[in-house]
C-alpha positions as CSV (number, residue, x, y, z in Angstrom):
1,X,12.0,-48.0,-9.5
2,X,15.0,-47.7,-7.2
3,X,15.1,-48.8,-3.5
4,X,14.5,-45.3,-2.2
5,X,11.3,-45.0,-4.3
6,X,9.9,-48.5,-3.6
7,X,6.5,-48.2,-1.9
8,X,5.4,-50.5,0.8
9,X,2.1,-52.3,0.4
10,X,-0.7,-50.1,1.8
11,X,-2.0,-52.9,4.1
12,X,1.3,-53.9,5.5
13,X,2.6,-52.6,8.9
14,X,6.1,-52.5,10.2
15,X,7.0,-54.6,13.2
16,X,6.2,-52.8,16.5
17,X,3.4,-50.7,15.0
18,X,0.8,-50.1,17.7
19,X,3.3,-49.9,20.5
20,X,4.3,-46.6,22.0
21,X,7.9,-46.1,22.9
22,X,8.6,-43.9,25.9
23,X,10.6,-40.8,25.1
24,X,9.5,-40.6,21.5
25,X,7.4,-37.9,19.8
26,X,3.8,-38.2,18.6
27,X,3.5,-40.2,15.4
28,X,1.6,-38.8,12.4
29,X,0.2,-40.6,9.3
30,X,1.8,-40.2,5.9
31,X,0.6,-41.3,2.5
32,X,0.9,-44.9,1.6
33,X,-0.5,-46.4,4.8
34,X,2.7,-46.1,6.8
35,X,2.7,-44.3,10.1
36,X,5.8,-42.1,10.4
37,X,6.8,-40.4,13.7
38,X,7.9,-36.9,14.5
39,X,11.1,-37.6,16.4
40,X,11.2,-36.7,20.0
41,X,14.1,-34.7,21.5
42,X,15.7,-37.9,23.0
43,X,15.7,-40.3,20.1
44,X,15.6,-38.7,16.7
45,X,15.4,-41.3,14.0
46,X,13.8,-44.1,16.2
47,X,11.6,-46.8,14.9
48,X,8.1,-46.2,13.4
49,X,5.0,-46.5,15.6
50,X,1.3,-46.2,15.1
51,X,-0.5,-42.9,15.8
52,X,-2.8,-44.6,18.3
53,X,-1.2,-47.5,20.3
54,X,-4.6,-48.1,21.8
55,X,-6.7,-51.2,21.2
56,X,-10.5,-51.2,21.7
57,X,-11.9,-54.5,23.1
58,X,-15.5,-55.5,23.6
59,X,-16.3,-58.2,26.2
60,X,-19.0,-60.8,25.8
61,X,-21.3,-58.8,27.9
62,X,-20.8,-55.7,25.7
63,X,-18.4,-53.9,28.0
64,X,-16.0,-51.8,26.1
65,X,-12.4,-51.1,27.3
66,X,-9.4,-49.4,25.8
67,X,-6.0,-51.0,26.2
68,X,-2.7,-49.2,25.9
69,X,0.7,-50.8,25.5
70,X,4.0,-49.1,25.9
71,X,7.7,-50.2,25.8
72,X,9.5,-49.5,29.1
73,X,13.0,-50.4,28.0
74,X,15.0,-53.5,28.3
75,X,15.1,-56.0,31.2
76,X,18.6,-55.6,32.8
77,X,18.6,-59.3,33.7
78,X,17.5,-60.8,30.3
79,X,18.1,-58.0,27.8
80,X,14.6,-58.5,26.5
81,X,12.1,-55.7,25.8
82,X,9.7,-55.0,28.6
83,X,6.2,-53.7,28.0
84,X,3.6,-52.2,30.3
85,X,-0.2,-52.5,29.6
86,X,-3.0,-50.5,31.0
87,X,-6.8,-50.6,30.5
88,X,-9.3,-47.7,30.6
89,X,-13.0,-47.3,30.3
90,X,-12.8,-44.5,27.7
91,X,-10.6,-43.5,24.8
92,X,-10.1,-40.1,26.5
93,X,-8.7,-41.8,29.7
94,X,-6.4,-44.0,27.6
95,X,-5.0,-41.0,25.7
96,X,-4.5,-39.1,28.9
97,X,-2.6,-42.0,30.4
98,X,-0.4,-42.2,27.4
99,X,0.3,-38.5,27.5
100,X,1.3,-38.6,31.1
101,X,3.7,-41.5,30.5
102,X,5.3,-39.6,27.6
103,X,5.7,-36.5,29.8
104,X,7.3,-38.6,32.5
105,X,9.7,-40.1,30.0
106,X,10.7,-36.7,28.6
107,X,11.4,-35.4,32.1
108,X,13.2,-38.5,33.1
109,X,10.8,-39.2,36.0
110,X,9.2,-42.4,34.7
111,X,9.5,-45.5,36.9
112,X,7.6,-48.7,36.8
113,X,4.7,-49.0,39.2
114,X,5.3,-51.5,42.0
115,X,3.4,-52.4,45.1
116,X,6.6,-53.2,47.1
117,X,6.2,-51.8,50.6
118,X,8.8,-50.0,52.7
119,X,9.1,-53.0,55.0
120,X,9.5,-55.4,52.2
121,X,12.1,-53.3,50.4
122,X,14.2,-52.7,53.6
123,X,14.2,-56.4,54.3
124,X,15.3,-57.1,50.7
125,X,18.0,-54.4,50.9
126,X,19.4,-55.7,54.2
127,X,19.4,-59.3,53.0
128,X,21.3,-58.3,49.9
129,X,24.1,-56.6,51.8
130,X,27.3,-58.6,51.6
131,X,30.2,-58.9,54.0
132,X,28.3,-57.7,57.1
133,X,29.3,-59.2,60.4
134,X,26.3,-60.9,62.1
135,X,26.4,-58.3,64.9
136,X,26.5,-55.4,62.4
137,X,23.5,-56.9,60.5
138,X,21.6,-57.3,63.8
139,X,22.4,-53.7,64.7
140,X,21.2,-52.4,61.3
141,X,17.9,-54.4,61.8
142,X,17.4,-52.8,65.2
143,X,18.1,-49.3,63.8
144,X,15.6,-49.8,61.0
145,X,13.0,-51.3,63.3
146,X,11.1,-48.1,64.0
147,X,10.8,-47.3,60.3
148,X,9.6,-50.8,59.5
149,X,7.1,-50.7,62.3
150,X,5.7,-47.3,61.4
151,X,6.0,-47.2,57.6
152,X,6.3,-50.9,56.7
153,X,2.9,-51.0,54.9
154,X,3.5,-47.8,52.8
155,X,4.4,-48.5,49.2
156,X,7.9,-47.4,48.5
157,X,6.7,-45.3,45.6
158,X,4.4,-43.4,47.9
159,X,7.0,-42.7,50.6
160,X,7.6,-39.0,51.1
161,X,9.8,-36.7,53.3
162,X,7.0,-36.1,55.8
163,X,6.7,-39.8,56.6
164,X,10.3,-40.0,57.6
165,X,10.2,-36.7,59.5
166,X,7.3,-37.9,61.5
167,X,9.2,-41.0,62.6
168,X,12.3,-38.9,63.4
169,X,10.4,-36.4,65.5
170,X,8.5,-39.1,67.4
171,X,11.8,-41.0,68.2
172,X,13.4,-37.8,69.5
173,X,10.5,-36.8,71.6
174,X,10.3,-40.3,73.2
175,X,6.8,-41.0,71.8
176,X,8.4,-43.9,70.0
177,X,11.0,-46.0,71.7
178,X,13.9,-47.9,70.2
179,X,13.9,-51.7,70.2
180,X,16.4,-52.8,72.8
181,X,18.0,-56.1,73.9
182,X,18.1,-57.1,77.5
183,X,19.0,-60.5,79.0
184,X,19.2,-62.0,75.5
185,X,15.7,-61.0,74.3
186,X,14.5,-58.1,72.1
187,X,12.1,-55.7,73.8
188,X,10.1,-52.7,72.7
189,X,9.9,-49.7,75.0
190,X,13.6,-49.0,75.6
191,X,15.1,-45.6,76.1
192,X,14.3,-42.6,73.9
193,X,16.6,-42.7,70.9
194,X,19.6,-40.3,70.8
195,X,20.2,-37.9,67.9
196,X,23.2,-40.1,66.9
197,X,21.0,-43.2,66.8
198,X,18.3,-41.4,64.8
199,X,20.9,-40.3,62.3
200,X,22.1,-43.8,61.9
201,X,18.6,-45.1,61.2
202,X,18.0,-42.3,58.6
203,X,21.3,-43.0,57.0
204,X,20.4,-46.7,56.5
205,X,17.0,-45.7,55.0
206,X,18.8,-43.4,52.7
207,X,21.2,-46.1,51.6
208,X,18.3,-48.4,50.9
209,X,16.4,-45.7,48.9
210,X,19.6,-45.1,46.8
211,X,19.3,-48.7,45.7
212,X,15.6,-48.2,45.0
213,X,16.5,-45.3,42.7
214,X,18.9,-47.5,40.8
215,X,16.3,-50.2,40.6
216,X,13.9,-47.7,39.0
217,X,11.4,-48.2,41.8
218,X,11.4,-44.5,42.9
219,X,12.4,-41.4,41.0
220,X,14.3,-39.7,43.8
221,X,15.6,-40.4,47.3
222,X,13.3,-38.6,49.7
223,X,15.6,-39.4,52.7
224,X,18.2,-37.0,51.4
225,X,15.8,-34.1,52.1
226,X,15.2,-35.0,55.7
227,X,17.1,-32.8,58.1
228,X,19.3,-34.8,60.5
229,X,19.0,-34.0,64.2
230,X,22.0,-32.4,65.9
231,X,23.2,-33.0,69.4
232,X,26.5,-33.6,71.2
233,X,27.4,-37.3,71.5
234,X,27.3,-38.5,75.1
235,X,30.7,-37.8,76.5
236,X,32.6,-40.6,78.1
237,X,34.0,-40.4,81.6
238,X,37.2,-41.5,83.2
239,X,38.3,-42.3,86.7
240,X,41.4,-40.8,88.3
241,X,44.2,-43.1,89.3
242,X,43.0,-42.9,92.9
243,X,39.5,-44.0,92.0
244,X,40.9,-46.9,90.0
245,X,42.8,-48.0,93.1
246,X,39.6,-47.8,95.2
247,X,37.7,-49.9,92.7
248,X,40.5,-52.4,92.3
249,X,40.6,-52.9,96.1
250,X,37.0,-54.1,96.1
251,X,36.9,-55.9,92.7
252,X,40.0,-58.1,93.3
253,X,38.1,-59.8,96.2
254,X,35.2,-60.7,93.9
255,X,35.0,-64.2,92.4
256,X,35.4,-62.5,88.9
257,X,38.6,-60.7,90.0
258,X,40.4,-61.7,86.8
259,X,37.7,-60.4,84.6
260,X,37.6,-57.1,86.4
261,X,41.3,-56.8,86.1
262,X,41.1,-57.2,82.3
263,X,38.3,-54.5,82.1
264,X,40.6,-52.1,84.0
265,X,43.4,-52.9,81.5
266,X,41.1,-51.6,78.8
267,X,39.6,-54.7,77.2
268,X,36.1,-54.4,75.8
269,X,33.2,-56.0,77.5
270,X,32.7,-58.6,74.7
271,X,36.4,-59.4,74.7
272,X,36.4,-60.1,78.5
273,X,33.2,-62.1,78.4
274,X,34.3,-64.0,75.3
275,X,37.8,-64.8,76.6
276,X,38.5,-68.5,77.1
277,X,41.1,-69.9,79.5
278,X,43.0,-71.5,76.6
279,X,43.8,-68.0,75.4
280,X,45.3,-67.0,78.8
281,X,49.0,-68.0,79.3
282,X,49.5,-67.6,83.0
283,X,53.1,-68.8,82.8
284,X,54.1,-66.2,80.2
285,X,51.8,-63.6,81.6
286,X,50.0,-63.0,78.3
287,X,46.4,-62.8,77.1
288,X,45.6,-63.5,73.5
289,X,42.6,-61.5,72.3
290,X,41.0,-63.0,69.2
291,X,37.4,-63.5,70.1
292,X,34.5,-61.5,71.4
293,X,30.9,-62.1,72.5
294,X,28.2,-60.1,70.8
295,X,24.4,-59.9,70.6
296,X,22.8,-61.2,67.4
297,X,19.0,-61.3,67.2
298,X,18.7,-61.3,70.9
299,X,21.2,-64.1,71.5
300,X,24.8,-64.0,72.6
301,X,27.3,-65.6,70.2
302,X,31.1,-65.7,69.9
303,X,32.6,-63.7,67.0
304,X,35.8,-62.5,65.7
305,X,36.9,-58.9,66.6
306,X,35.5,-56.2,64.5
307,X,38.8,-55.1,63.0
308,X,42.3,-56.5,62.4
309,X,43.6,-54.3,65.2
310,X,41.3,-56.0,67.6
311,X,43.3,-59.2,67.4
312,X,46.3,-58.7,69.7
313,X,48.3,-60.0,72.6
314,X,48.3,-58.1,75.9
315,X,51.0,-58.6,78.6
316,X,49.7,-58.8,82.1
317,X,51.0,-56.7,85.0
318,X,51.6,-58.7,88.2
319,X,48.4,-57.6,90.0
320,X,46.3,-58.7,87.0
321,X,48.1,-62.0,86.8
322,X,47.4,-62.6,90.5
323,X,43.7,-61.8,90.0
324,X,43.4,-64.3,87.1
325,X,45.0,-67.0,89.2
326,X,42.5,-66.3,92.0
327,X,39.5,-66.5,89.6
328,X,40.8,-69.8,88.1
329,X,41.2,-71.3,91.6
330,X,37.8,-70.1,92.6
331,X,36.2,-71.6,89.5
332,X,37.8,-75.0,90.3
333,X,36.3,-75.1,93.8
334,X,32.8,-74.0,92.5
335,X,32.9,-76.7,89.7
336,X,33.8,-79.4,92.2
337,X,31.0,-78.3,94.6
338,X,28.5,-78.3,91.7
339,X,29.7,-81.7,90.4
340,X,30.8,-80.2,87.1
341,X,33.4,-82.0,85.0
342,X,36.8,-80.6,84.4
343,X,39.2,-78.6,86.6
344,X,38.1,-75.2,85.2
345,X,35.4,-73.9,82.9
346,X,35.7,-72.7,79.3
347,X,35.4,-69.0,79.9
348,X,37.2,-66.7,82.3
349,X,33.9,-64.9,83.1
350,X,31.5,-67.7,84.2
351,X,28.8,-68.0,86.8
352,X,28.7,-70.5,89.6
353,X,27.3,-73.3,87.5
354,X,29.8,-73.0,84.6
355,X,27.9,-70.9,82.1
356,X,29.3,-67.7,80.6
357,X,28.0,-64.6,82.3
358,X,25.5,-62.5,80.3
359,X,26.8,-59.2,78.9
360,X,24.2,-57.1,80.5
361,X,24.7,-58.8,83.9
362,X,28.4,-58.0,83.6
363,X,27.7,-54.3,83.1
364,X,25.3,-54.3,86.1
365,X,27.8,-56.1,88.3
366,X,30.4,-53.4,87.4
367,X,28.1,-50.7,88.5
368,X,27.4,-52.6,91.8
369,X,31.1,-52.8,92.6
370,X,31.6,-49.2,91.8
371,X,29.0,-48.2,94.4
372,X,30.6,-50.5,96.9
373,X,34.0,-48.9,96.3
374,X,32.5,-45.4,96.7
375,X,33.6,-44.2,93.3
376,X,31.5,-42.5,90.6
377,X,29.3,-45.0,88.7
378,X,30.5,-44.8,85.1
379,X,29.7,-47.0,82.2
380,X,31.7,-50.2,81.9
381,X,33.0,-48.9,78.6
382,X,34.4,-45.9,80.4
383,X,36.9,-48.2,82.1
384,X,38.4,-48.4,78.7
385,X,38.5,-44.6,78.5
386,X,40.2,-44.6,81.9
387,X,42.9,-47.0,80.7
388,X,43.8,-44.9,77.7
389,X,43.8,-41.7,79.6
390,X,46.1,-43.0,82.4
391,X,48.5,-44.5,79.9
392,X,48.8,-41.2,78.0
393,X,49.2,-39.3,81.2
394,X,52.1,-41.5,82.2
395,X,53.9,-40.9,78.8
396,X,53.1,-44.2,77.1
397,X,53.6,-43.6,73.3
398,X,50.4,-43.2,71.4
399,X,51.2,-46.0,69.0
400,X,51.7,-48.4,71.9
401,X,48.5,-47.2,73.7
402,X,46.5,-47.7,70.5
403,X,47.9,-51.1,69.8
404,X,47.2,-52.2,73.4
405,X,43.5,-51.2,73.1
406,X,43.1,-52.5,69.5
407,X,42.5,-49.1,68.0
408,X,44.0,-46.6,65.5
409,X,45.9,-43.7,67.0
410,X,43.5,-41.2,65.5
411,X,40.4,-42.8,67.1
412,X,42.2,-43.3,70.4
413,X,43.2,-39.6,70.6
414,X,39.8,-38.2,69.6
415,X,37.5,-40.6,71.5
416,X,39.3,-42.2,74.4
417,X,41.5,-39.5,75.9
418,X,40.2,-37.4,78.8
419,X,42.1,-34.5,80.4
420,X,41.7,-34.4,84.2
421,X,41.8,-31.5,86.6
422,X,45.3,-32.4,87.7
423,X,46.6,-32.2,84.2
424,X,44.9,-28.8,83.7
425,X,46.5,-27.6,86.9
426,X,49.9,-28.7,85.7
427,X,49.2,-26.8,82.5
428,X,48.3,-23.7,84.5
429,X,51.5,-23.9,86.5
430,X,53.5,-23.8,83.3
431,X,52.1,-20.4,82.3
C-alpha cells in the first residue's frame, strides 16, 4: 500500500484536534475516524480540527459545563500560539459562542476581550511615548484630563463615539472645565475650553486609539468619527509704536526694568524668567538665549528651548542695556538689605528675597504696568507679536526678524504679524 493509500489508525487523532482555529471553515467527519475540514475562504488547506472543539465537564457536585477552546493567533512577543477558553452552561450556548467568534474572524472584527479601561490605556499610551519634552508631556496629560476624569472607568472595548461627543459638548458649553495651573499647582475649574484645545484633546485620544487598534484591543478607532469643533483661534493683538513708548516709560522705572525690556524685544515669557545673569554679557551688549522656564506637573523647572531656532544670541539696543544694568544694581541693593550672599542673584527676574519670579505673577505684573501706562491691556505674549510687527513695518528682512524671535519665517508671517491702521492708510494712499 503506497503512502497516499495508507490509513491512519481509527483511534488516533492528529495534533491540534479539538481546537477551533479562527478563520477556518466548519469541520466534517470522514471515514476512518479522521476529522477533515471544509476550508474557509481565508485559509484553504489549513490543518485538521475536530468537528466539535467543545469539552463537556462535570464537577463533583454534578454541575455540567461546556468548555470551548480556540486559537487566536501567535503572540507577537514570544511567537507562541495563543488560545482563548470560554465556559458555558449548555451545549447550545457553547456552539453559539463558537459561531460568533468564527463570524468575527471572517469579517476581520475579532479582537481579544480585555478589561483595560480608558484611563489605564491613556496612561499606558502616554508613558510609552518617547522623545517628549517634560513640558509637552505635562501639556498632553492636562489635555487628556477631562477624558480620563469622565471616561476613565469605561473599558476601552466599550468606548463609543457618543462617549467622546458628550465630553466634547460639555467642554465647549462650559459644563466641564479644563484643568489649569496657577501659582505652581494644578486646579480644576478653570476657563471653558476653547475649540482649539478641545480638538487637541480629541486628537490625542485618536492617537491613543490608533495604537489600541494595532494592539488588537479594539476593532476600529471611534475617535475618527467624532466631528471636531470649529472656531477662529483667538487673534493676537499688537501695540503701536506710540503705545510701546508709553509702556516703556513706566516699565523702565520698575525694579524688573531689564526683564520688561527683554519682553518688549520679543523674548518669550519662559525665556525671560529663565534667563540667568551669566548668560547676559553687559560689556558686549548680548543676551544668550539657551534656557526657558516651563510648568511641569504644576512645578516650574528650567528646560531647553523647544526648537533649535530657540537657541540664539540677541544684541541689545542701548535702552535695553541700560535697563538691565539698572535691574542688576537694584538686585545688589536688595540682596544686601536682605542679608543674602553674593552681589547679584542667579536670575534676571527675581523677587526681593532672591527667588525667581513665578510665571503667572510675571504675566499679572505686565498687565498692571499696562494699566498704569494707560495702554490697552494685552497678553504678555502679544508683546512678542508687537515686536515682530514693528520690525517688519520698519523694513527689517523677514529672515532676520524670524531669527531674532527664534521662529521660522513661515510661522512668523502667519502668526506674529499684525497690520495696523497706519499701514492700511498708507496702502490706501497708494491707490
